[in-house]
C-alpha positions in Angstrom: -4.8 22.9 -12.5 -2.2 25.3 -13.2 1.0 22.4 -13.8 -1.8 20.4 -16.0 -2.6 23.2 -18.4 -6.2 23.7 -17.1 -7.3 27.4 -17.0 -7.6 28.6 -13.7 -7.9 31.0 -10.7 -4.4 30.6 -9.4 -4.3 30.5 -4.9 -2.1 33.7 -3.8 -1.9 33.1 -0.2 -2.8 31.1 2.1 -4.0 32.5 6.0 -3.7 30.7 8.9 -5.3 31.2 12.2 -4.9 29.3 15.5 -6.9 30.9 17.5 -9.8 30.4 15.4 -10.7 26.4 15.0 -13.7 25.3 13.6 -15.3 21.3 14.7 -14.8 19.2 11.5 -15.4 15.4 11.5 -13.0 14.7 8.7 -14.2 11.4 8.0 -17.8 11.7 8.8 -18.3 9.2 11.2 -18.3 11.3 14.3 -15.1 11.7 15.5 -15.1 15.6 15.1 -12.4 17.4 16.2 -11.5 21.7 16.6 -9.0 23.0 13.8 -7.4 26.1 12.7 -10.1 28.1 10.4 -7.5 29.4 7.1 -8.3 31.9 4.7 -6.9 31.5 0.8 -6.4 34.4 -1.4 -7.3 33.9 -5.2 -6.4 35.3 -8.3 -9.0 35.5 -11.5 -8.2 36.9 -14.4 -12.0 37.8 -13.3 -14.5 36.4 -10.8 -17.6 37.8 -12.5 -19.4 34.4 -12.9 -22.3 33.2 -15.0 -24.3 33.9 -11.4 -23.4 37.6 -11.6 -25.8 37.9 -14.7 -29.2 36.9 -12.5 -28.9 39.8 -10.2 -31.8 41.0 -12.7 -33.5 37.6 -12.7 -37.5 37.7 -12.5 -39.3 35.7 -9.2 -39.0 31.9 -10.2 -42.5 30.5 -10.2 -41.5 27.8 -8.0 -38.8 28.9 -5.5 -40.4 32.6 -4.9 -36.4 33.9 -5.1 -35.6 36.6 -7.8 -32.2 38.7 -8.4 -31.9 41.3 -6.0 -31.6 43.9 -8.9 -34.8 42.5 -10.3 -37.3 45.2 -9.1 -35.6 48.0 -11.1 -37.1 49.7 -13.7 -33.7 50.0 -15.2 -32.4 46.4 -15.0 -31.9 46.6 -19.6 -29.7 49.2 -19.3 -27.5 48.2 -16.4 -27.4 44.8 -18.0 -26.1 46.7 -21.0 -23.8 48.4 -19.5 -22.5 45.2 -17.8 -22.4 43.2 -21.0 -20.4 46.3 -22.7 -18.2 46.5 -19.2 -17.2 42.2 -19.8 -17.1 42.6 -23.4 -14.1 45.4 -23.4 -13.0 44.0 -20.8 -12.3 40.5 -21.2 -13.3 39.6 -24.4 -11.9 43.2 -26.5 -11.9 41.2 -30.2 -16.0 41.4 -29.4 -17.3 44.3 -31.6 -19.1 44.9 -34.3 -22.9 44.2 -34.8 -23.8 40.2 -32.8 -21.6 41.6 -30.1 -24.2 39.8 -27.2 -24.3 36.8 -29.8 -21.0 36.1 -30.5 -19.8 37.0 -26.5 -22.2 33.9 -25.7 -20.6 32.2 -28.2 -17.3 32.9 -26.7 -18.6 31.5 -23.1 -20.3 28.6 -24.9 -17.0 27.1 -26.5 -14.2 28.2 -24.0 -17.1 26.8 -21.1 -17.2 23.4 -23.7 -13.3 23.2 -23.6 -12.7 23.9 -20.2 -15.3 20.5 -19.0 -13.3 18.4 -21.6 -9.6 19.0 -20.6 -11.7 18.1 -16.4 -12.7 15.2 -18.0 -9.8 13.6 -19.3 -7.6 14.3 -16.3 -10.3 12.7 -13.8 -11.1 15.6 -12.0 -14.0 16.4 -9.9 -15.0 19.7 -9.3 -17.9 19.3 -6.7 -20.7 22.5 -6.6 -21.1 23.2 -10.4 -24.4 25.7 -10.4 -24.4 29.5 -12.0 -22.4 30.8 -8.9 -19.2 28.8 -9.5 -18.6 29.0 -13.4 -17.0 31.5 -14.6 -17.9 34.1 -17.5 -13.7 33.9 -19.1 -13.9 30.0 -18.7 -11.1 29.5 -15.8 -11.8 26.9 -13.5 -13.7 28.5 -10.6 -14.2 28.1 -6.7 -12.7 25.4 -5.0 -14.5 23.6 -2.8 -15.1 20.1 -1.9 -13.6 18.9 -5.4 -11.2 16.1 -6.0 -9.4 13.9 -8.6 -11.1 10.3 -9.2 -9.2 7.4 -8.4 -10.4 4.2 -8.7 -12.5 5.1 -11.6 -16.5 5.1 -12.0 -18.3 7.5 -13.9 -20.9 8.1 -11.0 -18.0 8.8 -9.1 -19.1 12.0 -6.4 -16.2 14.1 -4.7 -18.4 15.8 -3.1 -20.7 14.5 0.1 -23.0 17.1 0.2 -24.4 16.0 -3.5 -26.4 13.2 -2.0 -28.1 13.2 -5.4 -25.1 12.6 -7.7 -26.1 16.3 -9.7 -22.8 16.7 -9.9 -21.0 12.7 -10.5 -18.4 13.0 -12.4 -20.6 11.8 -16.4 -22.8 14.4 -15.2 -20.4 17.3 -15.5 -20.4 18.1 -19.5 -24.4 18.6 -19.8 -24.6 20.2 -16.5 -22.2 23.0 -17.5 -24.5 23.4 -21.1 -27.3 23.6 -18.4 -25.5 26.8 -16.7 -24.8 28.1 -20.1 -28.9 28.1 -20.9 -29.0 29.9 -17.9 -26.7 32.1 -19.2 -28.8 32.1 -22.8 -31.8 33.0 -20.2 -30.4 35.6 -18.5 -29.2 37.4 -21.9 -32.0 37.4 -22.9 -33.3 40.6 -21.4 -31.2 42.8 -24.1 -31.4 40.7 -27.2 -33.9 37.8 -28.3 -33.1 34.6 -26.8 -34.0 32.4 -29.8 -30.6 34.3 -31.6 -28.9 32.9 -28.9 -29.6 28.7 -29.5 -27.8 28.3 -32.2 -24.9 29.1 -29.9 -25.9 26.6 -27.0 -26.4 24.3 -29.5 -22.9 24.1 -30.2 -21.4 23.6 -26.7 -22.3 18.9 -27.9 -19.7 19.5 -31.1 -17.4 22.0 -29.1 -17.4 18.9 -26.0 -16.7 16.1 -28.5 -14.1 17.9 -30.3 -12.0 19.0 -27.9 -12.4 15.7 -25.3 -11.1 13.5 -28.8 -8.0 16.0 -29.5 -7.1 15.3 -26.3 -7.8 11.7 -25.5 -5.6 11.2 -29.1 -3.0 13.7 -27.0 -3.1 11.3 -23.3 -2.8 8.0 -25.9 -0.2 9.4 -28.1 -3.0 9.4 -31.5 0.0 11.4 -33.9 -3.4 11.3 -36.4 -6.6 11.0 -36.6 -8.8 7.4 -37.5 -12.3 7.2 -37.8 -12.6 3.9 -35.5 -10.7 6.5 -33.0 -14.1 7.3 -30.6 -14.5 3.4 -30.7 -10.7 3.0 -29.2 -11.3 5.6 -26.3 -15.4 4.4 -25.8 -14.0 0.6 -25.3 -10.6 2.3 -22.8 -13.3 3.6 -20.7 -15.2 0.3 -20.4 -12.4 -1.5 -19.3 -12.2 1.6 -16.7 -15.6 0.8 -15.3 -15.6 -3.2 -15.5 -11.7 -3.3 -13.6 -12.4 0.0 -11.7 -9.0 1.1 -12.6 -6.7 4.6 -11.2 -7.6 6.7 -14.0 -4.5 9.1 -13.2 -2.3 5.8 -12.9 -3.5 4.3 -16.4 -2.6 6.9 -18.9 0.3 7.1 -16.6 1.5 3.8 -17.3 0.2 3.5 -21.0 2.5 5.8 -21.6 5.4 3.5 -20.6 4.1 0.5 -22.9 6.4 0.1 -26.1 4.0 -1.3 -29.4 7.3 -2.5 -30.2 8.2 -5.6 -27.8 5.2 -7.5 -27.0 6.9 -9.8 -24.3 8.2 -7.6 -20.8 7.3 -4.6 -21.9 3.7 -5.4 -22.6 3.6 -7.8 -19.5 5.3 -5.2 -17.4 2.0 -2.5 -18.2 -0.3 -5.0 -17.8 0.5 -6.2 -14.4 0.9 -2.3 -13.0 -2.7 -2.2 -14.8 -4.1 -5.0 -12.7 -2.1 -3.9 -9.2 -4.2 -0.3 -9.6 -7.7 -2.1 -10.2 -10.3 -2.5 -7.4 -9.9 -5.6 -5.9 -13.1 -8.2 -5.1 -13.4 -5.8 -1.8 -12.9 -3.3 -3.1 -15.7 -3.7 -5.6 -18.0 -5.1 -2.7 -17.2 -2.1 -0.3 -18.8 0.5 -3.3 -21.8 -1.6 -3.8 -22.7 -1.6 -0.3 -22.1 2.4 0.0 -23.8 2.4 -3.2 -27.1 0.5 -2.1 -27.0 2.8 1.1 -26.9 -0.4 3.6 -31.0 -1.5 2.3 -31.9 -5.0 3.4 -34.2 -7.4 1.3 -36.9 -6.9 3.4 -36.4 -3.0 3.0 -36.3 -3.3 -1.4 -38.8 -5.6 -1.0 -41.1 -2.7 0.5 -39.9 0.3 -1.3 -40.6 -1.7 -5.0 -44.1 -2.3 -3.3 -44.4 1.3 -2.5 -43.0 2.3 -5.7 -46.0 -0.2 -7.8 -49.0 0.6 -5.5 -48.3 4.5 -4.6 -46.2 6.0 -7.1 -47.2 9.5 -5.5 -46.2 9.0 -2.1 -43.4 6.8 -3.4 -42.1 10.5 -4.9 -42.4 12.1 -1.1 -39.8 9.5 -0.1 -37.5 10.3 -3.4 -38.0 6.8 -4.4 -38.6 6.9 -8.6 -38.6 3.8 -10.8 -34.5 5.4 -11.9 -33.8 5.2 -8.0 -35.0 1.4 -8.7 -33.5 0.0 -11.7 -30.5 1.4 -9.9 -31.0 -0.2 -7.0 -31.8 -3.9 -8.9 -28.5 -3.0 -10.6 -26.2 -3.3 -7.7 -27.7 -5.3 -6.0 -27.4 -7.8 -9.1 -24.0 -6.9 -9.7 -23.7 -7.7 -6.0 -25.1 -11.4 -6.3 -22.4 -11.6 -9.3 -19.0 -10.7 -6.3 -20.9 -12.8 -3.8 -20.3 -15.9 -6.3 -16.5 -14.6 -7.6 -13.7 -15.0 -5.8 -10.6 -13.7 -5.7 -8.4 -15.3 -8.1 -11.2 -15.1 -10.8 -11.6 -11.3 -10.4 -7.9 -11.3 -10.6 -7.9 -13.2 -13.5 -11.1 -11.4 -15.1 -9.4 -7.9 -14.9 -5.9 -9.2 -16.3 -8.0 -10.8 -19.9 -9.9 -7.7 -19.9 -6.9 -5.5 -19.8 -4.8 -7.7 -22.6 -7.4 -7.3 -25.2 -8.0 -4.0 -24.9 -3.9 -3.3 -25.1 -3.7 -5.2 -28.3 -6.8 -3.3 -30.1 -4.4 -0.4 -29.1 -0.8 -2.3 -30.2 -2.4 -2.2 -33.2 -3.6 0.8 -33.7 -0.2 2.8 -33.0 1.6 -0.4 -34.5 0.9 1.5 -38.3 3.9 3.8 -37.6 7.2 2.6 -37.0 9.4 2.2 -33.9 11.0 5.7 -33.8 7.7 6.8 -34.3 6.2 4.2 -31.2 9.1 6.2 -29.1 8.1 9.4 -30.1 4.5 8.2 -29.2 5.7 7.4 -25.4 7.8 10.6 -24.8 4.3 12.7 -25.6 2.1 11.0 -23.6 4.4 11.0 -20.8 4.0 15.1 -21.2 0.4 14.9 -21.4 -0.2 12.5 -18.9 0.4 13.4 -15.0 2.0 11.3 -12.9 0.8 13.2 -9.8 -2.1 15.0 -9.1 -3.8 16.9 -6.0 -5.4 13.2 -4.3 -7.0 13.1 -1.4 -4.8 11.5 0.5 -1.7 13.1 -0.1 -3.6 17.1 0.5 -4.4 15.3 3.8 -1.1 14.4 4.0 0.4 17.6 3.2 -2.1 18.8 6.9 -0.7 16.1 8.7 2.4 17.3 8.6 1.8 21.2 8.4 -0.2 20.2 11.9 3.3 18.9 13.0 5.3 21.6 12.0 7.0 20.3 9.0 6.6 22.8 6.0 9.3 21.9 4.4 7.6 17.8 3.7 4.5 20.5 2.4 7.1 21.5 0.7 8.0 19.1 -0.9 4.7 17.4 -2.0 3.9 21.2 -3.4 6.9 20.3 -5.4 5.5 17.1 -6.6 2.2 18.3 -7.3 3.4 21.2 -9.4 6.0 19.5 -11.6 3.5 16.9 -12.1 4.6 14.8 -15.6 8.6 14.6 -13.6 9.9 11.6 -12.0 10.8 11.0 -8.8 14.0 11.0 -7.7 13.4 9.2 -4.1 11.4 6.2 -5.6 9.2 6.4 -1.9 7.6 10.0 -3.8 5.4 8.1 -5.7 3.2 6.7 -3.1 2.3 9.8 -3.9 0.9 9.1 -7.5 -1.0 5.6 -6.2 -4.3 6.2 -5.3 -5.4 5.3 -1.5 -4.3 2.8 0.0 -7.8 0.6 0.1 -7.1 -0.6 3.9 -7.8 3.1 5.4 -10.6 5.4 5.6 -11.8 7.2 3.1 -11.1 10.7 3.3 -14.7 12.5 2.4 -14.7 16.1 1.7 -18.5 18.2 1.8 -19.2 22.0 0.8 -19.1 22.0 5.0 -14.9 21.0 4.7 
C-alpha cells in the first residue's frame, strides 16, 4: 500500500511460532489443517481510532452496550483532554476558536480522500467498523482485505461479511457513516449541529478526489465536463465484462491513440483476455444465488408476500428477493449464450468504449499522447498483492524458500516496474479460474 502511495500503517516485523499452531481451513471446504501462528508488529503515526472516542458512549437503547467510561462523572473533561492531546500531537496546525470543529473537518477530508484512493486501486478493506479507522486518515488494521480482481461493484473480500456491509461499492458510504458516529461522540464537548456542515462535505471531497485520481489513471491532463461520463461508462464496461481491475488500467496505459491499428487491437486482445469467461460468470451467479432451487425461490417469494414479518425473521427482504430475481434472469440469459457469443459481446463492448476514449485523448498531439502513456504507467500498477500471490508467498515460506518470498516482496514493493523475467507476469494476472478460490475471513 505504501508503494502505491496510499496513506497506511507499516509492517515492522513478523514473528512466527512453529510450536504454537492453529487450525485453519484455507478454502473453507472442510479440509482444515494446522498452521504456524504469527504476530505482525505494525508501525503507525498513531493507533488512535474513531472508536477510541467511543469510550464515553452512553448505553445504546437497542443493544444495551455502553462505552467503558460512560459512567464517569468527569467524562466531558476527559474527552476534552483526549481531543486536546490528539489535536496537539497530530494536528498541530489547528488552534484557536472552533478547534474541535476544524479537527473534525480535517478528519472528514482525510477519510474521504483515503477511501477515494482505495476505490481507484480496487482495494477492499474488509472490516470497516469504527475501531478499524484511523483518526489521522491512514489505512489501519489489515485483516481480511483484498485487491479486487474481476470487477464486481458488490465484491466482498471478507467471507465473514455475509451481508456485504463492507463490499467494494459500499466503502465510501460506510466511511461517511463512521464519520457521523465520530461526530456523535464529539457532541459530548461541542454542539453536534456545528459538526454537520463538515460531515456534509464528505461527498464533495470524495467525488473531487475520486475524479482527480481517475483522470490521472486515464492520463487526462485537463478537466472536461464529460469526464465523469467517460469514467462511469468505463465502470459499466468493467461490470459487464468482469475484466480484471488492475490489468485494465495497466493495459490502457499501453494504448497509442494515434496508432489505431496494431496498438488498439493489442490492447483489445489483452482486455478481452482478462475479462470473465462465460463459465466464470455462471459460477459467480451460482455463488450469489446461494444454490437456491426454483421451488425454494417460489417458497421465499410466497413467504414474503403472505407473511412479511416472518420473512424478515429469516433475513428475507424485498431487496433480497429483487436481487435473487435479477440473478435468476441473468443466469437464464447466460444459459442461452455460447462461449463465442460471450467473447464477441465482450470485445464489441470494449471496442465501443475505447473509441470514445481515443476521441477524448486525441485532442492533444502525438507528443502529448506519449507523455500520457508515461504518466499512466507511473500511477497504474502492474503488481498488487493479489490473494493468489500472497498464498504463493506463504507456500514458498512453508517450503523454506525465503529467496522466493523476497522476490515476490520486491515485485509488489516496486509495483510500477516491468519485471526482467516474463514468468513474473503471472503475479500480475488474476488467479487461474480453474483453481479453487482463496477465501479470507476475520479468523484467517
